[in-house]
N, C-alpha and C positions, 0 to 999 in steps of 0.2 A: 255566688259564681265568680271565679277569678277573671280579671280583665285579660283580654288577649294582648299580645305584644303590640299590635297595631293600635289598639285603644290606649295603651299606656303611652306610646309615642305621640298619639294625637292629643291626649290630655296634657302631656308635658309641653308640647309646642304651643297649644292654644293658651295655656296658662302663662307662657312666655311671650305672648303677643301674636301667635300664629292664627291662621284663618283656615277653616275647612269649608270648601265650596263644592257644590255640585254644578257642573257646567253642561249645557245641552247644545249640541251641534246638529245641524241638518245639512244634507248634501244631496244634490240632484245630478243625474246624468242620463244620457240616452243609452249608455253602456252599463248594464247591470253589474258586470264583473269588475268594474273599476271602483265602485263605491266603497265596499268594505275595506279593500286594501288601502285606500286613501285615508279612511278614518283610523285604521290601525296605525298607519304611518303618523298621522296627526298626534295620536295619543302617545305612541312609543318613542317616536323620533323627534317630537317637537315639544309637546306639553311636559312630558316627563323630564326633558333636558333643560327646561327653562330655569334660569337662576332663581333661587328661593323656593323651589319645589322640593318638599320632603318626600312625598310619594304621590303617585297618580295611578289610578286604575280605572278601567272603563268597560262599558258594554255597548255593543253595536247591534241594532235591530236588523232583521232580514229586510232587504229592499222590497218595496212594493211598486208595482207599475200603475201609473195614473196617466191616462191619455198619451201613451207612448214614451213617457219619461219615468225613469226609476228614481225613487226617493228613499232615503234611509236616515236614521238619526243615531247619534251616539250620546251616551251619558258618561261624563268623566268626573270622578270624585278626586279632588286635589287638595292636599294639605300644603299650605304655604307657610314659610318661616315668619312672614309678616304681611301687613296690609299692603305695603308698597309692592311686593312681588305679585300679589293677587291682582292689584289694579293694573299693573304693567301687562300681565298676561291677558287679562280681560280686554284691555285696549288693543293689544296686538292680534288676538285671535277672534274677537267679536262673536262670542257664543250667542245663540238665539235666546237662551235663557240662563239665569243664574239663581242658585238657591244657596243662601248662607246657612250652613249646617251648624257650625260652631265658630265663634262663641255665640251664646244665646243671650248675652247682655250687651250693653253699649260698649263701644270701643273709644278710648281716648288716644289722640295722637299727639306726639311731641311736635313742637314747631319745626324742628330739624327734619323729622319724618315727613311732615306735610310739604315742606319745601322740596325735599327730594322727590316726592310723588309728583308734585306739580312740574318739576323740571323734567321728569321722565315723560310725562304727558306732552309737554311742550316739544321735547326732542322727537317723540314718535310722530306728532302732528307735523313737525317740520320735515321729517323724512318722507311722510306720505305726500306732502305738498311738493317736495322736490321731485319725487318719483313722477307725480302727475305732470308737472311742468316739463320734465325731461322726456317722458315716455308716452304720454297720452295726448298732450296738447299739440296742435299743429303749429307750424312756424307763424302763421297769421294770428293765432290765438295768443302765442307767447309775445308777439309784438304788441298786440292790443293790451295785454296785461302789463307789459313794461311801460307803455304810454300812460295807462291808468295810474300806475304806481307813481310815476313822475308827476302827473297832475295833482295827485293827493299830497305828494311831498311839497310841491309849490304852494298849494292851498294852505297846508299846515304852517309853512314859513310865513305866509301872509297873515294868517290868523294870529300868530304870536308876535307880529310886528317885525319879523326878521327877514324882510324882502331881500333877496339876493339874486 
């Protein structure tokens, strides 16, 4: 049986370092009609447009009502150019489940790729922290955090003998 064009592209990308993942997402709302459009938007306007995504397709379950709250789930199959883009997307969108479809053998990373992945994670974590400090914390909490950071800084200077 001849391979489909999708399978050819998948094989080519995976052989060049790509990763095929199945990502699972859950969503809950008191408004049934909002769930499926939000998941369609997630797949079509976000996941599909992420850097390093070769293709992405998904399916969305019909919402179920449980104790006055509607719940649904989506499954997205995504082919990534490389491990870095897969890790970045997973960190950014936090799926509730992840299944590695391909490759089926171990992956080796170049040091430069590992460094880039770690920098991406660091930047994303920094962005989340900044958002929380600016938009979630109260002024009192920000002041307490600043004081704690200053105390830690002073303690660190004392510990290395650099009192100032």
